[in-house]
Every structure is written in C-alpha cells, then in structure tokens.
N, C-alpha and C positions, 0 to 999 in steps of 0.2 A: 324521688322514685315514683314511677307511674304504675298504678295498678293495672294489670292486664285485663282483669275481669271483675264485677259485683252484679247485686240485686241492689241480687238478691240482693246494696242496701239500696244487684240484685242483682241488681240485681238488681245479675243477673243479673236486671236483670234485669245482672242479672239484669232483661230484661225482659223483656220482655218484651199480645201485642198488636193491636191495630185499631183504627179509628171509627164515631157514633153513628149509630145506625139511624137511618131514616128508611121509610118503606121503599122497597125496590121499585125503580121506575119502569121495569119491564119484568114480566113473569119469568122470562128465560134469561135474565141477566145474572151475572155471577155475584157472589157475596162481596168479593173484593174487586174494585175497579180503579183504574188510574185516570187522571184528568178531570173527572167529574163523577157525580152520582149517576149510575147507569152508563158509565163510560166504558173504556176498553178493559176486558177481563184480565186480571193478573194471572199470568201463566204459572203452573206448577214449576218450581225450580227458580223462580224469581227471588232475588235477594232484596229484602226490605231493611232499611235503616232509619234510625231517628235519634237525634241528639236531644238534650234537655231543651225544653221550650225557652225561648229567649227571656232573660231576666228572672229565671226561676232557679231553684236549687233542689237537689235531691237530699233529703234529710233522713237521718237514722237516729231517732230520739229514744230516750230511756222510758218514756211513758207516752200513752196515746194523746195526752193533752199538754204535755210539757215541752220545753225547748232546750233541754239538756241533752247533748249528744254530739252528733257529727253532721256537718253540712258541706256538700260538694256542688260546685257550679259547673262542672264539666263531666258529662257521662253520656254514653251512647249504647244502644242495643242493635244487634244484627240478627235477623231471622230469615229463614228460607221458607217460602210457601210450599207446602207438601200436598195440599188439596184445596181447590177453590170451586165448590159446587154452585149450582144455581141458587138464586135467592128466592125466598128466604131460606136460610140454612146456616151451616157452621163451617167456616174455613179453618184449616189447620196449618200450623207452621212449626218449624224446628228452630229454637232459639240457640244460636251457636256462640254468641258472644254478648256480654253485658259488661261494659268497661267503665271505670271511674279513674279520672286523673287525680292522683293523690295530691299533686301540687295545688289543686283547686279546693282541697278539703281543709276545713278548720274544725276545731273542737273546743268546747267549753267545759269538758268533763274535769272535775277537780282531780289534780294529780297527774293529768295527761298533758304532755307538751305539744303533741302534734300527731298527724296521721301519716304513717309510712306507706300504707297500701290497703286497698280494698279489693278482694278477689272473689268472684262468684265461682264456686266449685260445682262439680258434678254435671257440667254441661255435656251434651245439649239437653235443653228442656223442651217439652212440647207446649204449644200455645194453641188454644181454641178461641176463635172469634166468631160470635154469632151476629146475625142480622140486627139483633136488638142492641148491639154495642157492648155485650158482656165479653170480657177477656178473662180466660182462666189459664194459668201457667202451672204445669205439673212436671215432676221429675220422671225419669225412667222408672220402670217397675223395680221395686226393691231399693230405690234410692231416695234421696231427699233434696229439697232445695237448700243450698248451703252457701253461706258467705263467711269469709275469713277477713277480719279487720286487724291490721297490725298497727299498734299505737306506740308512740315514743313516750317514755317516762324517765324520771330522774334515775331510776334503777335499771334502765335499758328498755328493750323492746318487749312487748307482750302481744300474744296472739289471742284474739277473741273470736270464737267460732259460734255462729248462729245458724239455726235451721228452721225450716217451715215445711209443712206437708204440701202446700200449694200456695199460689198467690191469686188474688182476684183483683181485677181492674175494670175500667170502663174506657170506651173509645168514643170519640166525637168527630163528626164531620165538620163541625164549625171551624176547627183549626187543625184537622187531621191529626188529632192527638190521642195518646194513650195515657191514662191516669191511674196511679196507684195511691191510695190514701190510707195511711196508718196500717199498712200490712204488717202483721205481727210475726216476729221471729223470736225464738227462745234460745238463750245461751246454752250450749252443750259442753263448752270447755273454755277456760280462761281464768285469769286472776280476779281478785275482788274488785279491781278497777274496771272490769268489763261489766256493764250493766246486765241485769238478769234477763231483760226483754228488750228487743229493739223494734221500733215501729217505723216502717219505711214509707215515705211519701215522695212522689216524683211525678212530673208531667213531661212526657216526651213528645216533641212536635217540631216540624211535621214528619209524619211517617211517609217515606218515599220509596218508590221502586223505579229504577232506571231514570232517576231524576224527576219523576212526576209524583205529585201527591196521591196518596192512596185513600180511597173512600170505602165506606161500608154501605151495603145495599140490603 
C-alpha cells in the first residue's frame, strides 16, 4: 500500500521548503529564482516539487541519536509559491502534499513487522523561506502538523499519530536541497509499540519549478 501523504515523517512533509541562501546578486532580484542565483524570478502560483536526494532516506527514529524506527527511500513534497518578494526577504509557499511510498519503508522496531502507510495530515501547511536559507513550516491557525504511521504487527495493524507545532529546516544552493534534521514529533495516540517521540530527518533535492532548479537569493 502506498502512503498518500507524510512529514511530517512529513512530512508532510509532509514536506515541506526550498534551497541555501547566498547573497542576492541584484538588489531587485527575487528571493526564489530558477536556472541560477539571480536568475528568473519564480512566479506566484508556480508549483515546486522535490524528491528525496539520490542515495538518501527519510528516517523517523525514536530518539535524536538512535537508529531504531522507520526508514523510507521514496518520498516527495509539493508546494505552491504564494509570494516571492525582492531579495533579501522571505518567500512563502503552501505545502499541498508530502508523500511517502510505504513499499520503500522498512522498520527495525521490536514487535513490528512492517510499514503499511505514512500519511501527513492537516494539509496544507505554510512554508516560509528566507534569503538566509531558513525554512519554517507551520500549520493553519488552530491546527497542528500531524503524521499518522500505520504499522503491521503480529496482532494486526496499529495507528501511531504524531504531532509537532512547526518544523524547521535549511536550504542550500549547493545542490538545490531542503534539509530537515531530527525534527521532533510527539506521540498523541497509539499503542505501546508506537515510540513516544519521533525524530524526522530527510534531504529533498533538487527542488524544481517547471523543470528547472530553484535557487535562494
């Protein structure tokens, strides 16, 4: 079964969203450009996508320094640019999808046989990307970033629901990437086989719009 949406592990996310800043090449250039630093401004309404960087995995571990949890080798986020002002500044996007292919996910959690699905809930999220390369993902007012993980066990399927108030990441022009490192989620429901906290790490690259790499200015 394929998960239609995460992070949120993201996730979301879930994903989230866009690449590291270098000083703008022109005072009147936009924060987000395609083709190169100082290139063509990304228009509002442009849809941006990014898969996991080649040879990497999105991980959702039970501790910030451990390796027990879930690892997926196929994930992607989709976001629409809502505002792209002049640089230096902050561009904004609406994250409409953050998907994980459950068939690419493995787990080493004791008592768990496999991953049935990972879904990022409560979309869309808002993403803010600064000229300095800071990425911040937030839910709608009154909502939360949430990911539901469905696991297979000897006793059947269990749902593990995790939440976070926001997510922080970084963007880089070196490889047009977005990085999330040990972003913490807290379990809000699920059996004892669901770990109490989840730490999400993933690198998405390249971020593209209309088939061209996206840069931060």
